[in-house]
C-alpha positions in Angstrom: 112.5 -29.4 28.3 110.3 -32.1 25.9 109.2 -32.2 22.1 105.6 -33.6 21.4 105.2 -34.6 17.4 101.9 -33.2 16.2 100.1 -34.7 13.2 99.4 -31.1 12.1 102.3 -28.7 13.9 105.3 -31.2 13.7 107.3 -31.0 17.0 105.6 -29.1 20.3 107.7 -28.1 23.1 106.8 -28.2 26.4 108.8 -27.4 29.3 109.3 -28.6 32.7 106.5 -27.4 34.4 104.3 -27.7 31.8 105.9 -31.4 30.6 104.7 -32.3 34.7 101.3 -31.0 34.0 100.6 -32.8 30.8 101.6 -36.3 32.9 99.3 -35.9 35.3 96.6 -38.4 35.2 93.7 -36.5 35.3 95.6 -35.1 31.8 96.2 -38.2 30.3 92.3 -38.9 31.0 91.9 -36.9 27.9 93.8 -39.1 25.4 91.0 -41.6 25.9 88.3 -38.9 25.3 88.0 -38.5 21.3 87.6 -35.1 19.9 84.2 -34.8 17.8 82.6 -37.6 20.0 80.8 -40.0 17.5 81.9 -38.3 14.6 84.0 -41.9 13.6 80.5 -43.7 12.9 80.5 -41.5 10.3 84.1 -40.6 9.1 86.2 -43.4 10.2 89.1 -41.5 10.8 87.3 -39.4 13.3 89.3 -40.9 16.1 91.8 -38.1 17.9 91.7 -37.2 21.3 91.0 -34.3 23.2 94.8 -34.8 24.0 95.8 -33.7 21.2 93.5 -31.0 20.5 94.9 -29.9 24.0 98.2 -29.7 23.1 97.0 -27.7 19.4 95.6 -25.3 21.5 98.2 -24.7 24.0 100.7 -24.7 20.7 98.5 -21.4 19.3 98.4 -19.8 22.5 101.6 -19.9 22.1 102.2 -18.5 18.8 99.9 -15.5 20.1 101.4 -15.0 23.7 104.3 -14.5 21.9 103.3 -11.9 19.6 102.2 -9.9 22.1 104.7 -9.9 24.4 107.0 -9.2 21.5 104.5 -6.1 21.1 104.5 -5.2 25.4 101.0 -6.7 25.1 101.6 -9.0 28.3 104.3 -10.2 29.9 106.1 -13.1 30.8 104.3 -14.5 33.9 100.9 -13.3 31.5 102.3 -15.6 29.1 102.9 -18.4 31.3 99.9 -18.5 32.1 98.2 -18.3 29.3 100.1 -21.6 28.1 98.7 -22.9 31.2 95.4 -21.8 30.5 95.5 -23.3 27.5 96.7 -27.0 28.5 93.7 -27.1 30.8 90.7 -24.9 28.6 89.4 -28.8 28.0 90.4 -30.9 31.2 86.3 -31.1 32.3 84.7 -32.4 29.1 83.0 -35.4 30.0 83.4 -39.0 27.8 82.7 -38.7 24.7 82.7 -34.9 24.9 79.5 -33.1 23.9 77.7 -36.3 23.5 76.7 -36.7 27.1 76.3 -32.8 28.9 73.3 -32.3 28.6 72.3 -34.8 30.4 74.7 -34.0 33.0 73.7 -30.2 32.8 70.2 -31.8 33.9 71.6 -32.4 37.0 73.7 -29.7 37.6 76.9 -30.4 36.4 78.8 -28.9 32.9 81.8 -29.1 31.7 83.4 -25.9 32.8 82.3 -26.7 36.4 83.9 -30.1 36.0 86.7 -27.9 34.7 87.2 -26.1 37.5 86.9 -28.3 40.6 89.4 -30.6 38.7 91.6 -28.3 39.2 91.3 -26.9 42.4 90.2 -29.7 44.2 92.2 -33.0 42.5 95.0 -33.9 45.3 97.2 -34.6 42.4 96.5 -31.0 40.8 96.8 -29.7 44.4 100.3 -31.4 44.8 101.6 -30.3 41.0 100.8 -26.5 42.0 102.1 -26.4 45.5 105.7 -28.2 44.3 105.8 -25.6 41.1 104.1 -22.7 43.4 101.4 -21.7 41.0 98.4 -19.6 41.6 95.9 -21.3 40.3 93.5 -17.9 40.5 95.1 -16.8 38.1 94.5 -20.0 35.5 90.6 -19.7 36.6 90.3 -16.2 35.4 91.7 -16.9 32.4 89.4 -19.8 32.0 86.4 -17.9 33.5 86.8 -14.7 31.5 87.8 -12.8 34.2 91.3 -11.7 32.0 91.9 -9.5 29.5 94.2 -12.9 28.2 90.4 -15.0 28.5 89.4 -13.9 24.5 92.3 -15.9 23.2 91.2 -19.1 24.9 86.9 -17.9 24.8 86.1 -16.2 22.1 84.4 -15.9 18.5 87.8 -16.2 16.8 90.2 -18.4 19.8 92.4 -20.7 19.5 90.7 -23.2 20.7 88.3 -22.9 17.5 91.4 -22.7 15.7 93.1 -26.0 16.3 89.9 -27.9 16.3 88.6 -26.6 12.6 91.8 -27.2 11.4 92.4 -30.8 13.4 88.8 -32.4 12.7 89.3 -31.0 8.9 92.6 -33.4 9.1 90.7 -36.3 10.9 87.6 -36.7 9.0 88.7 -35.5 5.6 85.9 -32.9 5.1 88.3 -30.8 4.2 86.2 -27.9 4.7 87.5 -26.8 7.7 91.4 -26.0 6.1 91.7 -22.1 7.3 94.8 -19.6 6.5 96.2 -19.9 9.9 99.0 -18.5 10.3 97.9 -15.2 8.9 95.0 -15.3 11.5 97.5 -15.0 14.3 99.5 -12.9 13.5 96.6 -10.0 12.2 94.3 -11.0 15.4 93.9 -8.8 18.6 91.6 -8.6 21.2 90.2 -6.0 23.0 87.4 -6.2 26.0 84.1 -7.7 25.6 85.2 -10.8 24.1 86.3 -8.4 21.0 87.7 -9.5 18.3 89.5 -6.7 16.1 91.9 -7.8 13.4 93.9 -6.1 10.9 92.8 -4.8 7.5 95.0 -7.3 5.6 94.3 -9.9 7.8 90.2 -9.7 6.1 90.3 -12.8 3.7 91.8 -14.7 6.5 88.8 -13.9 9.2 86.4 -14.4 6.4 87.7 -17.8 5.2 88.1 -18.3 9.2 84.0 -17.6 9.9 82.6 -19.1 6.2 84.9 -22.8 7.2 83.6 -23.0 10.0 79.8 -22.9 9.0 80.2 -24.8 6.8 82.2 -27.8 9.2 79.2 -27.8 11.5 76.9 -28.3 8.5 79.1 -31.0 7.6 80.4 -32.5 10.4 79.5 -31.0 13.9 75.8 -30.8 13.3 75.9 -33.4 11.1 72.7 -35.8 10.9 73.9 -39.4 11.7 76.4 -37.9 14.0 73.5 -35.7 16.1 71.2 -39.4 15.7 73.8 -41.2 17.9 74.1 -38.4 19.9 70.4 -38.6 21.0 70.5 -42.7 21.0 73.5 -42.3 23.5 71.5 -40.2 25.9 68.7 -41.8 25.8 70.2 -45.2 26.4 72.1 -43.4 28.9 68.3 -41.8 30.7 66.7 -45.3 30.2 69.4 -46.9 32.1 69.3 -44.4 34.6 65.3 -44.5 35.4 65.0 -48.3 35.1 68.1 -49.7 36.6 71.1 -47.2 38.1 70.7 -44.1 38.9 74.0 -43.5 40.2 75.3 -43.2 36.9 73.9 -39.6 36.5 74.8 -39.1 39.9 76.3 -35.5 40.2 77.9 -36.4 43.6 79.3 -39.9 42.5 81.4 -37.5 39.8 82.5 -35.3 42.3 83.9 -37.5 45.0 86.1 -39.2 42.2 87.7 -36.0 42.0 88.1 -35.8 45.3 89.3 -38.8 45.2 92.3 -38.9 42.6 89.9 -41.3 40.1 88.5 -38.9 37.8 91.2 -39.7 35.5 89.3 -43.0 34.6 86.2 -42.0 33.4 86.0 -41.4 29.7 85.2 -42.8 26.6 85.7 -46.4 27.4 83.9 -45.5 30.6 81.1 -45.8 28.8 81.4 -48.8 26.7 81.8 -50.4 29.7 78.5 -49.3 30.8 76.9 -50.6 27.8 78.1 -53.8 28.0 77.1 -54.2 31.5 73.6 -53.8 30.5 73.5 -55.5 27.3 74.8 -58.4 29.5 72.9 -58.2 32.6 69.6 -60.3 33.0 67.8 -57.4 34.9 68.1 -55.1 32.0 64.5 -54.6 30.1 65.0 -56.2 26.3 63.6 -52.9 24.7 67.0 -51.8 26.4 69.1 -53.9 25.3 67.8 -53.7 22.1 68.6 -50.1 21.5 72.0 -51.0 23.0 72.4 -53.2 20.3 71.4 -50.8 18.0 73.8 -48.5 18.8 76.6 -51.0 18.4 75.6 -52.4 15.9 75.4 -49.1 14.1 71.6 -49.3 13.5 71.1 -45.7 14.7 68.1 -43.1 14.3 67.0 -41.7 11.0 65.6 -38.4 9.8 62.4 -38.3 8.5 61.8 -34.3 8.4 64.4 -31.9 8.8 64.3 -27.9 8.7 67.8 -25.8 8.0 67.0 -22.2 8.1 70.3 -19.3 8.1 67.9 -16.8 11.2 66.6 -17.3 14.6 63.7 -18.7 14.1 60.0 -19.7 15.9 59.5 -23.5 15.1 57.1 -23.9 12.2 53.8 -25.3 12.5 54.7 -27.9 10.2 57.3 -29.3 12.2 55.0 -29.0 15.3 52.3 -31.2 13.6 54.8 -33.7 12.2 55.6 -34.2 15.7 52.4 -34.9 17.0 51.0 -36.5 14.1 53.8 -39.7 15.2 53.5 -39.3 18.4 49.8 -40.3 18.0 51.3 -43.7 15.6 52.2 -47.1 17.1 55.9 -45.8 17.2 56.7 -45.6 21.0 57.4 -42.1 22.2 60.8 -43.2 23.2 61.6 -44.6 19.2 60.8 -40.3 18.7 63.5 -37.8 18.0 62.7 -34.0 17.9 65.7 -32.0 18.1 66.5 -28.1 17.6 69.8 -26.4 17.7 70.7 -22.6 17.3 74.1 -22.0 16.6 75.4 -19.0 16.6 77.4 -18.2 13.1 79.2 -14.7 13.8 78.3 -11.8 16.4 78.9 -8.7 14.3 78.6 -6.6 17.3 82.3 -7.8 18.4 84.4 -7.7 15.6 86.6 -4.5 14.8 88.7 -4.2 12.0 91.7 -1.9 12.1 92.6 0.1 9.2 94.8 3.4 9.2 95.3 2.8 12.8 91.7 3.0 13.4 89.0 0.4 14.3 85.6 -0.4 12.4 82.9 -2.1 13.4 82.0 -4.6 10.6 78.8 -3.5 10.3 79.9 0.1 9.2 82.6 -2.2 6.5 80.1 -3.7 3.9 82.8 -4.7 1.4 84.0 -7.9 3.6 82.0 -11.3 3.0 81.1 -11.3 7.1 79.3 -7.9 7.0 76.4 -10.8 4.9 77.2 -13.7 6.5 73.8 -14.9 8.9 74.4 -14.2 12.0 72.6 -17.6 13.5 71.8 -21.5 11.8 68.5 -23.3 13.1 68.8 -26.6 12.8 65.4 -28.6 13.2 65.1 -32.5 12.8 63.0 -35.4 14.3 64.7 -39.0 14.1 63.0 -42.2 14.6 64.6 -45.1 15.6 66.2 -46.6 12.3 63.1 -49.5 12.4 60.9 -47.6 12.8 61.8 -44.5 9.6 59.6 -46.5 6.8 56.6 -46.0 9.0 57.6 -43.0 9.5 58.1 -41.4 6.2 55.0 -43.1 5.0 52.7 -41.4 7.9 54.8 -38.0 7.0 53.7 -38.3 3.0 
């Protein structure tokens, strides 16, 4: 038995097997991957890690699992594998989390695929699994959506989201992520097809969850400056891939790291090592060096146009016109970053209210704020590198 002190929940208790799991090098890697990627460039306190988030997710899964076990919904073995799955849900996160993942997705590897690869092919995991007689398939079924327990870990209102809202709110200082956590944990159930079932006495807590998540998307996860630096980092890596070193996005290299037990050292520090190597390399083109310096000096892209729409809309004629106009000016094309994000806020078809022992779809329960919430948030922006921002704004005017 081990106790880990968490800044959000206090002591988190792990049994001997869970302790061995978090002591694996692959799990320790999560200490060196920031939870909110580049958010620390805007919110200096946002340097917390995927490690602490994974422990927090485990803690919340333990609370729900204990409750479901007392109600006879799950048994002891299912509870054990639920907790393992909660610990491992982020084991495949890329360095700087979602900042670089789009580049690797283009080459055929997602963080979920990397997670499955680490769990099944890493020699450290294989030794742990064999030594502790753990059924990997039961963990994978939960993580990959093939179990009735999957919704606890991954759904519209899961323990992953609950923890990151509370934790990210604490570390960024943005109070918009505060939710009525324990009321929500005490009144939520999960149905088939990722359905969320909430007791009527927990409706306000569920409303609070969705509103908080929407506000955190706007204030943190899709903050204009943070997204700008993510685009910039991806552009730097893409440039390195194209002009200097194609191996940095080679999926076979990442798989080899897993097979050899060295994926544990593929973390945020690796990213900085890449940046410094090409900053000082005599073979790097000058424009790449300048872009790396700008990134490290916090001279990131600036937003010159933005649309925020609470619906699933098509790209506007104005957006296309501004993008095309900028591309025809003397601003280099690799210094213009158009972006569109469509963010699912709430799936009302999957929410049911449990009232008087009857399940009522939220679409029929019109007295709740959720009924009136938009389902999708669309964000469109055009960024340019900071040295061209003044010229871009003049062109747009």
